[in-house]
N, C-alpha and C positions, 0 to 999 in steps of 0.2 A: 828677504832682507832687501831693503832699499839701498841704493847706492851702486857704484860701479862694480863690475865683475873683477874678481881677483884670481890669481893662479893658486891652485890648491894641490898641484902636483908638478914638482920640479924635476922628477925623474932621476935626480942624483942628489947626494948630501951636499948641503951648503954649510959654510962656517957657522952660521947661527940660523935658527928657525925664524923665518920672517914673521913680523908682528901680526899681519893678516891671517897667516896660516895658523899661528898659535891661537888666535881668537876664534878661528873656525873650529878647532878641536875643542876649545872651552865650551863654545855653544852647543856643539854636537854631544860631548860627553857630560857636562855639567858638574861631575864629581869624579873622584877616584874610581878607576874601573877595575880595581882588584875585587874579586867577588867578595860581598859582604861588607865592603867599605863605603861610606857615604860622605867622606870628607870633601867639601865644596871645592870648586875649581881654585879659589884663592889660596888654598893650602896645597895645590898640586903643581907638579912639573910635567912638561910634555916629554914623553918617553918614546924613543924608537923601538918598535916591536922587533924589527930586524935591525941590529945595531949598524950604525954608520960604518964601523970597522969592518963589517962584512957586506958592504955595499947597500946597506938599507937607505932607501931614498927619503927626501923630505917630501912626503906624500901624505895627504890626510888619512889614507888607508893604512899607513905604516905608523901612524902617531896615535897615542892614547895619553889620557891624563892618569898620572899615579901621584897619590899623596907622597909627601917626602919620606914618610916612613916606608911605604911599600916600594918606592923608587930605590931607596937604600937596600931593601931586601933582594931586589932584582940585581943591582950592580955590585953589592958586596957580599951577599950571603948565598948567591947562586940560584935564586929563584928564577923561573922561566914563565913568561906570559905569552899569550897568543890570542889574537882576536879572530873569532869565527867570521868569515866573510859574508855568510847568509844571515846570521842573526845578529851580528854585531857584538855578541857577548864575548867578554874576556875570560879565558880560562887560565888558571895558574897551576904550576907544579913546583913543589918544594924540592930542594937539592937531594 
């Protein structure tokens, strides 16, 4: 990408995800990362794989796109997601 370099790893949670970090996640993921879902980034929220409440950083490696439906499943219905560090694929477990 042309343009200035931007920080993609803050090492700690921030009050809000910076716009440039959100954009980097959208470019990388393109759509919801829940297996089998292909909702485009316009329908997605940026989700912390390791929650902020447990020390999850605002780091591109800890953030994924989830459509609003799947984001709700994770936060309200107890689903769990994990991103494989080698393949980049997301795995999900039901409660």
